[in-house]
C-alpha positions in Angstrom: 80.6 -8.5 -15.5 82.6 -8.1 -19.1 80.6 -6.2 -21.5 80.1 -9.6 -24.1 78.9 -11.3 -21.3 76.5 -8.7 -20.1 75.5 -8.8 -24.0 74.6 -12.4 -23.7 72.4 -12.3 -20.5 70.5 -9.2 -21.7 68.2 -11.6 -25.0 68.2 -14.4 -22.2 66.7 -12.7 -19.7 64.0 -10.8 -22.5 63.5 -14.1 -23.7 62.4 -15.4 -20.1 60.3 -12.1 -19.2 58.6 -12.6 -22.7 58.0 -16.3 -22.2 56.8 -15.6 -18.6 54.5 -13.0 -19.9 52.9 -15.5 -22.8 52.3 -18.3 -20.4 50.5 -16.0 -17.9 48.6 -14.3 -20.8 47.4 -17.9 -21.5 46.4 -19.2 -18.3 43.5 -16.9 -18.0 42.5 -16.8 -21.9 39.5 -18.9 -20.9 38.4 -16.5 -18.2 39.2 -13.3 -20.5 37.2 -15.1 -22.9 34.9 -15.9 -20.9 34.1 -12.6 -19.2 34.6 -10.7 -22.7 31.8 -13.3 -24.0 29.0 -12.7 -21.7 29.4 -9.0 -21.7 28.7 -9.4 -26.2 25.8 -12.1 -25.0 24.4 -9.8 -22.7 24.6 -6.4 -24.8 23.0 -8.3 -27.9 20.3 -9.5 -25.6 19.8 -6.5 -23.7 19.6 -4.6 -27.5 17.8 -7.1 -29.8 15.5 -9.1 -27.3 14.6 -7.1 -24.1 15.2 -3.8 -25.9 14.0 -1.5 -22.9 16.6 -0.2 -20.9 13.7 -0.2 -18.3 14.3 -3.6 -17.8 17.6 -4.7 -19.1 21.0 -1.9 -19.1 23.5 -3.4 -21.8 27.3 -3.1 -20.8 27.9 0.2 -23.2 24.6 1.9 -21.0 25.9 1.5 -18.1 29.8 2.2 -18.6 28.3 5.9 -19.4 26.3 5.6 -16.2 29.7 4.8 -14.5 31.2 7.9 -16.4 28.2 10.2 -15.6 27.9 9.6 -11.9 31.6 9.6 -11.4 31.6 13.5 -13.8 29.1 15.0 -10.4 30.9 13.1 -7.5 28.2 11.0 -6.3 30.3 7.4 -7.4 33.1 8.9 -5.4 30.7 9.9 -2.3 28.6 6.2 -2.7 32.1 3.9 -3.1 33.9 5.9 0.5 31.1 4.9 2.2 30.5 1.2 1.2 34.2 1.1 1.4 34.9 2.5 4.2 32.3 0.1 6.1 33.0 -3.1 4.5 36.8 -2.5 5.9 36.3 -1.7 9.1 33.8 -4.4 9.4 35.9 -7.0 7.2 39.0 -6.2 9.7 37.5 -6.0 12.7 35.7 -9.8 11.8 38.9 -11.5 10.2 41.1 -10.4 13.3 38.5 -11.3 16.1 37.3 -15.1 13.7 41.2 -16.3 13.9 41.6 -15.0 17.5 38.3 -17.3 18.2 40.1 -19.7 15.6 42.5 -20.3 17.7 41.2 -20.1 20.7 39.1 -23.1 19.6 41.5 -25.1 18.3 43.8 -24.9 21.1 41.6 -25.4 23.9 39.2 -28.0 24.5 37.5 -25.8 27.0 37.2 -22.6 24.5 36.0 -25.2 21.6 33.3 -26.4 24.2 32.1 -23.1 25.2 31.8 -21.2 21.7 30.9 -24.0 19.2 27.5 -23.5 20.4 27.3 -19.7 19.1 29.3 -20.0 16.2 27.2 -23.4 15.1 23.9 -21.6 16.3 24.5 -18.1 14.6 26.4 -19.2 11.7 22.9 -21.1 10.8 21.0 -18.0 11.5 20.2 -16.0 8.7 22.7 -12.9 10.2 20.9 -10.8 6.9 17.5 -11.0 8.6 18.9 -9.0 11.6 20.1 -5.9 9.6 17.1 -3.9 10.7 17.6 -4.8 14.6 21.6 -3.2 14.0 20.0 -0.5 12.5 17.4 -0.3 15.2 20.0 -0.5 17.8 23.2 1.6 16.4 21.3 4.0 14.4 21.5 4.3 10.0 25.3 5.9 10.2 28.1 3.7 9.3 28.6 1.4 12.8 25.1 -0.6 12.1 27.0 -1.2 8.2 30.4 -2.3 10.5 28.2 -4.5 12.7 26.2 -6.1 9.8 29.5 -6.8 8.0 31.5 -8.0 11.3 28.5 -10.6 11.9 28.5 -11.8 8.4 32.4 -12.2 7.9 33.7 -13.9 11.5 32.0 -17.7 11.4 33.3 -18.5 8.4 37.1 -17.2 9.1 36.7 -18.7 12.5 35.4 -22.1 11.3 38.2 -22.2 8.7 41.3 -21.2 10.9 40.2 -23.7 13.3 39.5 -26.6 10.8 43.2 -25.9 9.5 45.0 -25.8 12.8 43.0 -29.5 13.3 44.1 -30.7 10.1 48.2 -30.2 10.9 50.0 -33.8 10.1 50.5 -35.5 13.6 53.6 -37.3 12.0 55.3 -33.7 11.3 54.6 -32.4 14.5 56.2 -35.1 16.4 58.5 -35.3 13.8 59.5 -31.9 14.6 59.3 -32.6 18.1 61.7 -35.6 18.1 64.0 -32.7 17.2 63.7 -30.7 20.7 60.8 -28.2 19.6 59.0 -26.3 22.2 54.9 -25.6 21.9 55.7 -22.1 20.3 58.4 -23.0 18.1 56.0 -26.5 16.7 53.0 -23.2 16.5 55.0 -21.1 14.3 56.8 -23.7 12.3 54.3 -26.0 11.9 50.5 -25.5 13.0 50.2 -22.0 11.7 51.7 -22.5 8.4 49.7 -25.7 7.4 46.5 -23.8 8.6 47.5 -20.9 6.2 45.8 -22.3 3.3 42.5 -22.5 5.2 42.7 -19.3 6.4 43.2 -17.5 3.2 39.8 -19.7 2.3 38.0 -18.0 5.4 39.3 -14.6 4.7 38.3 -15.0 0.8 35.0 -16.3 1.6 34.4 -13.7 4.1 34.9 -11.2 1.4 32.0 -11.6 -0.8 29.6 -12.2 2.5 30.8 -8.6 3.8 29.9 -7.2 0.3 26.7 -8.5 1.1 26.3 -7.2 3.8 27.1 -3.7 3.2 24.7 -3.7 0.6 21.8 -5.4 2.8 22.3 -3.0 5.6 22.3 0.1 3.7 19.1 -1.6 2.1 17.2 -1.3 4.8 18.5 2.6 5.7 21.7 4.8 5.3 22.3 8.5 3.5 24.9 7.1 0.8 26.5 4.0 -0.4 26.1 1.7 -2.9 23.4 -0.1 -1.5 21.5 3.4 -1.8 22.1 4.1 -5.0 20.9 0.5 -6.3 17.9 0.9 -3.9 17.3 4.6 -5.9 17.6 3.3 -8.9 15.5 0.4 -8.8 12.9 2.9 -7.0 13.0 5.2 -10.7 13.5 2.3 -12.8 17.3 4.0 -13.3 18.5 0.0 -14.4 22.1 1.8 -16.2 23.0 3.3 -12.5 21.4 -0.2 -10.7 23.6 -1.8 -12.9 27.1 0.5 -12.1 26.6 -0.5 -8.7 26.3 -3.9 -9.2 29.2 -3.8 -11.7 31.6 -1.7 -8.8 30.7 -4.2 -6.1 31.5 -7.0 -8.6 34.4 -5.6 -9.5 35.6 -4.6 -5.9 35.1 -8.7 -5.4 36.9 -9.7 -8.5 39.4 -7.6 -7.4 40.1 -8.5 -3.7 40.0 -12.5 -4.6 42.7 -12.0 -6.6 45.0 -9.5 -4.4 44.5 -12.2 -1.7 45.4 -15.0 -3.9 48.3 -13.2 -4.9 48.9 -12.7 -1.3 48.5 -16.7 -1.2 51.0 -17.7 -3.5 53.7 -15.2 -2.2 53.0 -16.5 1.5 52.9 -19.8 0.4 55.1 -20.8 -2.8 55.5 -24.4 -1.9 51.6 -24.7 -3.0 52.0 -23.8 -6.1 
């Protein structure tokens, strides 16, 4: 390519990048504005209406608490323990949930055998079983992993099965008429059609998994964000309490956004 052509292409490329960046910023303006406005309102209420950090901590006080906890190394320890418990339980639940959902969608016998268990356990307040899991598996990581897995697995199972069952029959018949076998139909038609539902189940599982970690740690743990929140509540240390809550909220937002980005990459036709 000639030098003149390179010079003529660069401005267009830069302009295209700038336009894409501005469009992305505009698309997120409402979200950014709502967060900033909410934090400003929170700061105002805690400073001028409530007035006491024994009952409500301002965002600025929460930020100071985060810095102090990070400086002592305590925050890193709590995040590591809770993150490990969540990660192991979440991965195990997602793998088992997808496999069970696929089995229920593909096999009527598996559907009949598993449906009563899925319906019954999903409707059971599993969080209330956390003390029982801690009694069985101790106050170590294993009991928290079990709580997280039990809470996460059912949205994944239900959404995976629903996604496979909503595959277009006309599309399947069209592909079969071109000579596709069962394996090709599954990987080329059924699974891509079910991916939006699977991603929905994975994103729903994030919130349930974080709830499971905190609730299990509230009942008994040596470390973790749930223990940090519990200890802070007992001593009326609202800045530290809200610091733990803020980290959990930020983790949920980050993971949900990550799954959204991955979904856009894997399913570009949905955009």
